[in-house]
DRENFI-484800 format. One record per residue (C-alpha): residue number from 1; residue in three letters; x, z, y. Coordinates in Angstrom, 2 decimals, padded with zeros to 5 digits. Last residue first. Layout:
% DRENFI-484800
SITE  NUM  ALA  X  Z  Y
...
% end
This chain:
% DRENFI-484800
SITE  271  LYS  -137.92  000.38  -079.75
SITE  270  ALA  -139.87  -002.39  -078.04
SITE  269  ALA  -143.34  -001.29  -076.97
SITE  268  GLU  -146.14  -002.01  -079.39
SITE  267  LEU  -148.98  -004.50  -079.39
SITE  266  THR  -151.92  -003.77  -081.68
SITE  265  PRO  -152.35  -006.83  -083.85
SITE  264  ALA  -155.33  -009.18  -084.25
SITE  263  ILE  -154.42  -012.25  -086.32
SITE  262  ARG  -157.27  -014.10  -088.02
SITE  261  MET  -156.70  -016.83  -090.62
SITE  260  GLY  -159.69  -019.10  -091.25
SITE  259  ALA  -157.55  -022.03  -092.40
SITE  258  GLU  -154.02  -020.89  -093.18
SITE  257  PRO  -151.04  -020.58  -090.85
SITE  256  THR  -147.63  -019.96  -092.48
SITE  255  LEU  -145.89  -016.88  -091.13
SITE  254  THR  -143.04  -015.62  -088.96
SITE  253  ARG  -144.18  -012.48  -087.15
SITE  252  GLN  -144.02  -010.99  -083.67
SITE  251  TRP  -145.88  -008.26  -081.79
SITE  250  SER  -145.30  -007.24  -078.17
SITE  249  LYS  -145.43  -004.61  -075.46
SITE  248  GLY  -143.52  -004.91  -072.17
SITE  247  GLY  -146.64  -005.75  -070.19
SITE  246  ARG  -148.05  -008.33  -072.57
SITE  245  GLU  -146.78  -010.08  -075.67
SITE  244  ILE  -147.92  -012.00  -078.75
SITE  243  ARG  -145.22  -013.81  -080.73
SITE  242  ILE  -145.92  -016.29  -083.50
SITE  241  THR  -143.01  -017.76  -085.43
SITE  240  VAL  -144.00  -020.77  -087.52
SITE  239  PRO  -143.78  -021.58  -091.24
SITE  238  ARG  -145.86  -024.65  -092.10
SITE  237  PRO  -149.61  -025.26  -092.16
SITE  236  ALA  -149.64  -027.16  -088.82
SITE  235  LEU  -151.42  -025.30  -086.04
SITE  234  ARG  -154.78  -025.44  -084.31
SITE  233  LEU  -155.21  -022.43  -082.07
SITE  232  SER  -158.12  -020.12  -081.28
SITE  231  CYS  -158.06  -017.59  -078.46
SITE  230  PRO  -158.46  -013.94  -077.49
SITE  229  THR  -155.77  -013.67  -076.29
SITE  228  THR  -153.79  -015.90  -073.97
SITE  227  ALA  -152.69  -019.46  -074.76
SITE  226  LYS  -149.87  -021.70  -076.03
SITE  225  PHE  -146.53  -020.58  -074.59
SITE  224  ALA  -143.59  -022.10  -076.50
SITE  223  GLY  -141.08  -019.85  -078.32
SITE  222  ASP  -141.93  -021.03  -081.82
SITE  221  VAL  -145.57  -020.30  -081.03
SITE  220  LEU  -146.09  -018.03  -078.02
SITE  219  VAL  -149.33  -016.19  -077.31
SITE  218  ASP  -149.57  -014.32  -073.99
SITE  217  ALA  -151.69  -011.17  -073.95
SITE  216  GLY  -155.14  -010.93  -072.32
SITE  215  THR  -156.34  -008.21  -074.69
SITE  214  PRO  -154.56  -004.91  -075.25
SITE  213  ASP  -154.90  -004.81  -078.23
SITE  212  SER  -154.76  -008.37  -079.50
SITE  211  ALA  -156.76  -011.38  -080.60
SITE  210  LEU  -155.89  -014.60  -082.40
SITE  209  ASP  -158.03  -016.99  -084.39
SITE  208  ILE  -156.56  -019.68  -086.65
SITE  207  ALA  -157.54  -023.34  -087.02
SITE  206  VAL  -155.67  -025.58  -089.46
SITE  205  LEU  -153.89  -028.85  -088.72
SITE  204  ASP  -153.13  -031.43  -091.42
SITE  203  ALA  -156.29  -033.44  -090.81
SITE  202  PRO  -155.29  -034.36  -087.28
SITE  201  VAL  -158.44  -034.34  -085.11
SITE  200  GLU  -159.45  -037.97  -084.68
SITE  199  LYS  -160.00  -039.34  -081.23
SITE  198  PRO  -162.96  -041.66  -080.86
SITE  197  GLY  -162.78  -044.30  -078.11
SITE  196  GLN  -160.98  -043.95  -074.79
SITE  195  ARG  -163.68  -046.04  -073.12
SITE  194  ALA  -166.26  -043.37  -073.92
SITE  193  CYS  -164.08  -040.82  -072.10
SITE  192  TYR  -164.06  -042.97  -068.95
SITE  191  GLY  -167.81  -043.50  -069.09
SITE  190  ALA  -168.48  -039.79  -069.48
SITE  189  LEU  -166.20  -039.10  -066.51
SITE  188  ASP  -168.07  -041.65  -064.40
SITE  187  ASP  -171.39  -040.02  -065.21
SITE  186  ALA  -169.87  -036.61  -064.38
SITE  185  LEU  -168.63  -038.05  -061.07
SITE  184  SER  -172.15  -039.24  -060.26
SITE  183  ARG  -173.44  -035.76  -061.02
SITE  182  LEU  -170.81  -034.35  -058.65
SITE  181  ALA  -172.06  -036.61  -055.84
SITE  180  ALA  -175.65  -035.49  -056.45
SITE  179  ARG  -174.46  -031.86  -056.35
SITE  178  ALA  -172.89  -032.48  -052.95
SITE  177  ALA  -176.04  -034.13  -051.58
SITE  176  ALA  -178.15  -031.20  -052.78
SITE  175  ARG  -175.63  -028.82  -051.19
SITE  174  SER  -176.09  -030.58  -047.83
SITE  173  PRO  -179.88  -030.41  -048.26
SITE  172  ARG  -179.84  -026.62  -048.92
SITE  171  SER  -177.49  -025.75  -046.09
SITE  170  ASP  -173.78  -025.00  -045.97
SITE  169  PRO  -172.74  -027.58  -043.35
SITE  168  SER  -175.72  -026.53  -041.18
SITE  167  ILE  -179.18  -027.88  -040.31
SITE  166  PHE  -181.28  -025.99  -042.87
SITE  165  LYS  -182.66  -023.17  -040.73
SITE  164  PRO  -183.05  -025.57  -037.81
SITE  163  SER  -185.98  -027.08  -039.78
SITE  162  THR  -186.06  -030.88  -039.66
SITE  161  GLU  -184.43  -031.50  -043.01
SITE  160  PRO  -183.00  -034.88  -044.02
SITE  159  LEU  -183.20  -036.28  -047.56
SITE  158  ALA  -180.16  -035.97  -049.79
SITE  157  GLU  -177.32  -038.33  -050.67
SITE  156  GLY  -174.37  -038.36  -053.05
SITE  155  SER  -171.00  -040.08  -053.01
SITE  154  ALA  -168.42  -040.89  -055.64
SITE  153  ALA  -164.66  -041.03  -056.19
SITE  152  SER  -162.34  -041.83  -059.09
SITE  151  ARG  -158.98  -040.95  -060.65
SITE  150  TYR  -157.68  -041.23  -064.21
SITE  149  ARG  -154.82  -040.15  -066.47
SITE  148  GLU  -152.71  -037.79  -064.35
SITE  147  GLY  -150.15  -035.87  -066.38
SITE  146  GLY  -150.64  -032.11  -066.72
SITE  145  ALA  -149.47  -031.79  -070.33
SITE  144  ALA  -153.05  -031.34  -071.56
SITE  143  ASP  -154.06  -034.62  -069.93
SITE  142  ARG  -155.32  -034.87  -066.38
SITE  141  VAL  -158.50  -036.35  -064.92
SITE  140  VAL  -158.86  -036.39  -061.13
SITE  139  LEU  -162.29  -036.61  -059.53
SITE  138  SER  -163.45  -037.05  -055.94
SITE  137  ALA  -166.49  -036.10  -053.88
SITE  136  ARG  -168.33  -037.46  -050.87
SITE  135  ALA  -171.48  -035.90  -049.49
SITE  134  VAL  -174.15  -037.65  -047.42
SITE  133  TRP  -177.04  -035.89  -045.72
SITE  132  GLY  -180.22  -037.40  -044.31
SITE  131  LYS  -180.82  -040.75  -042.66
SITE  130  SER  -182.73  -039.12  -039.79
SITE  129  GLY  -179.62  -037.25  -038.77
SITE  128  GLN  -176.54  -038.37  -040.63
SITE  127  ASP  -175.35  -034.85  -041.48
SITE  126  GLN  -172.01  -035.17  -043.25
SITE  125  VAL  -170.38  -033.53  -046.24
SITE  124  SER  -166.74  -034.05  -047.13
SITE  123  ASP  -164.21  -033.87  -049.93
SITE  122  ILE  -166.19  -032.01  -052.61
SITE  121  LYS  -163.95  -031.43  -055.59
SITE  120  ALA  -163.68  -032.35  -059.27
SITE  119  LEU  -160.78  -031.65  -061.63
SITE  118  ALA  -161.37  -032.78  -065.23
SITE  117  ILE  -158.94  -031.60  -067.93
SITE  116  LEU  -158.40  -033.72  -071.05
SITE  115  ASP  -157.65  -033.23  -074.74
SITE  114  PRO  -158.39  -029.52  -074.76
SITE  113  HIS  -156.02  -027.44  -076.90
SITE  112  GLY  -156.71  -023.72  -076.70
SITE  111  ASN  -156.39  -021.57  -073.62
SITE  110  ILE  -154.98  -023.32  -070.58
SITE  109  ALA  -151.84  -022.42  -068.62
SITE  108  VAL  -151.73  -024.19  -065.24
SITE  107  GLY  -148.91  -026.22  -063.74
SITE  106  SER  -146.09  -025.28  -061.40
SITE  105  ALA  -147.43  -027.14  -058.38
SITE  104  THR  -149.94  -029.98  -058.63
SITE  103  TRP  -152.69  -028.10  -060.45
SITE  102  ALA  -151.76  -024.84  -058.73
SITE  101  ALA  -152.76  -026.35  -055.36
SITE  100  ASP  -156.42  -025.58  -056.11
SITE  99  ASP  -158.86  -028.42  -055.33
SITE  98  GLY  -160.45  -028.51  -058.79
SITE  97  ALA  -160.83  -024.75  -058.88
SITE  96  PRO  -158.36  -022.67  -060.88
SITE  95  LEU  -159.31  -022.10  -064.54
SITE  94  THR  -161.26  -018.99  -065.58
SITE  93  ALA  -164.92  -020.04  -065.49
SITE  92  SER  -164.38  -023.17  -067.56
SITE  91  TRP  -166.78  -025.97  -068.37
SITE  90  ARG  -166.93  -027.82  -071.69
SITE  89  ALA  -167.52  -031.51  -072.26
SITE  88  ILE  -167.86  -033.28  -075.61
SITE  87  TRP  -166.49  -036.64  -076.69
SITE  86  ASP  -168.11  -038.38  -079.64
SITE  85  SER  -169.28  -041.23  -077.41
SITE  84  GLN  -172.27  -042.83  -075.67
SITE  83  THR  -171.45  -044.18  -072.20
SITE  82  PRO  -173.41  -047.44  -072.61
SITE  81  PRO  -175.52  -046.05  -074.23
SITE  80  LEU  -176.92  -042.50  -074.45
SITE  79  GLY  -175.71  -039.19  -075.91
SITE  78  ALA  -172.52  -039.01  -073.85
SITE  77  ARG  -174.66  -039.37  -070.70
SITE  76  LEU  -176.72  -036.26  -071.39
SITE  75  ALA  -173.68  -034.26  -072.45
SITE  74  PHE  -171.84  -035.33  -069.29
SITE  73  ARG  -174.77  -034.15  -067.16
SITE  72  ASP  -174.69  -030.75  -068.82
SITE  71  ALA  -170.92  -030.52  -068.31
SITE  70  MET  -171.37  -031.48  -064.64
SITE  69  GLU  -174.01  -028.75  -064.26
SITE  68  SER  -171.55  -026.28  -065.77
SITE  67  ALA  -168.96  -027.27  -063.15
SITE  66  TRP  -171.56  -026.78  -060.40
SITE  65  ARG  -172.30  -023.29  -061.65
SITE  64  THR  -168.59  -022.52  -062.00
SITE  63  ARG  -167.89  -023.26  -058.34
SITE  62  ALA  -171.11  -021.65  -057.14
SITE  61  ASP  -170.36  -018.39  -058.95
SITE  60  ALA  -166.75  -018.35  -057.73
SITE  59  HIS  -167.74  -018.38  -054.08
SITE  58  ALA  -168.89  -021.12  -051.73
SITE  57  SER  -172.48  -020.03  -051.17
SITE  56  LEU  -175.28  -020.62  -053.68
SITE  55  ASP  -176.64  -017.08  -053.95
SITE  54  ALA  -175.97  -016.47  -050.26
SITE  53  ASP  -178.14  -019.34  -049.01
SITE  52  PRO  -181.09  -017.29  -047.74
SITE  51  SER  -178.68  -014.72  -046.23
SITE  50  GLY  -178.24  -011.36  -047.95
SITE  49  PRO  -174.47  -011.47  -047.95
SITE  48  GLU  -173.20  -013.78  -045.17
SITE  47  THR  -172.43  -017.33  -046.16
SITE  46  VAL  -169.14  -018.41  -047.70
SITE  45  GLN  -168.17  -021.86  -046.44
SITE  44  PHE  -168.67  -025.35  -047.83
SITE  43  PRO  -166.25  -027.95  -046.53
SITE  42  GLY  -164.16  -028.18  -049.74
SITE  41  LEU  -166.16  -026.86  -052.68
SITE  40  GLY  -163.59  -027.41  -055.44
SITE  39  ALA  -165.58  -027.39  -058.66
SITE  38  PRO  -164.62  -024.98  -061.42
SITE  37  ALA  -162.55  -026.84  -064.04
SITE  36  ILE  -164.22  -029.27  -066.45
SITE  35  VAL  -162.72  -029.26  -069.95
SITE  34  VAL  -162.70  -032.58  -071.82
SITE  33  VAL  -162.87  -032.25  -075.58
SITE  32  PRO  -162.23  -034.62  -078.50
SITE  31  LYS  -164.13  -033.39  -081.57
SITE  30  GLY  -163.51  -030.67  -084.18
SITE  29  GLN  -164.28  -028.06  -081.52
SITE  28  ALA  -161.27  -025.72  -081.77
SITE  27  GLU  -161.86  -022.54  -079.77
SITE  26  GLY  -160.38  -022.12  -076.31
SITE  25  THR  -163.49  -020.46  -074.94
SITE  24  TRP  -164.85  -023.29  -072.81
SITE  23  GLN  -168.44  -022.73  -071.68
SITE  22  ARG  -170.77  -025.31  -073.19
SITE  21  THR  -172.72  -022.80  -075.28
SITE  20  ASP  -174.24  -021.29  -072.14
SITE  19  GLN  -175.70  -024.64  -071.07
SITE  18  ASP  -177.16  -025.56  -074.46
SITE  17  LEU  -180.78  -024.69  -073.60
SITE  16  CYS  -180.63  -026.55  -070.30
SITE  15  GLY  -179.13  -029.66  -071.91
SITE  14  SER  -181.75  -029.52  -074.66
SITE  13  LEU  -184.44  -029.49  -071.98
SITE  12  VAL  -182.96  -032.52  -070.24
SITE  11  LEU  -182.59  -034.43  -073.49
SITE  10  THR  -186.15  -033.66  -074.55
SITE  9  VAL  -187.55  -034.71  -071.16
SITE  8  SER  -185.70  -038.03  -071.34
SITE  7  LEU  -186.85  -038.69  -074.90
SITE  6  LEU  -190.48  -037.91  -074.00
SITE  5  LEU  -190.32  -040.32  -071.04
SITE  4  LEU  -188.84  -043.05  -073.24
SITE  3  LEU  -191.56  -042.53  -075.86
SITE  2  ARG  -194.29  -042.59  -073.22
SITE  1  MET  -193.02  -045.93  -071.94
% end
């Protein structure tokens, strides 16, 4: 019993320590990766600055915070049976939220080459009086090309609060219920990835790093958009044409990628 308790505490602490390292940067990981977009917060509303709930209100910080918590939960589940796997989860601060229409419209450009994208959102939160709060959330998993691969839903509960201060759709217990629902979705996501089995990284690909001055430029490989700088790409070691462009300035070369190669040009206006 003590051994199990110690293992659980160790895993939780390691999850907390690794939280910052789980942010997606576009770099090759050497393992299959699922990137979790910022959570869609649905019924939660922005509270007034300075209010007791302001630090957890429905703004970008809360969306990415909840996504990072899902990545932590995934890491915990991926390390234990029956959802144990080689998959790793990363959270993104730059992707649209899980309920953003961009995911079903023209598509979203993503740095690097994640294997899957996880889109989670809170659908509803309800005060059930003496029974407490219940939140319902849903998950859509897409592949790198935008195709839907998996869909699920979950609910979370929290104990009731008697103080009028906490009886609102954006209160502490309602958020606790929402986060419980997102944790359940993270468990489900870990199970789905485990069922996909190991995914080998092709041995004939090499990783190269790209940056530019100015930063935030589009990277095109053989005419196809791949990412924005700074980023890391995995490419076949054969001649390819790499073009980096932003705001009328560009750089272009035909080269053969080599392991450890770094490309960091200063973009110039066309002459």
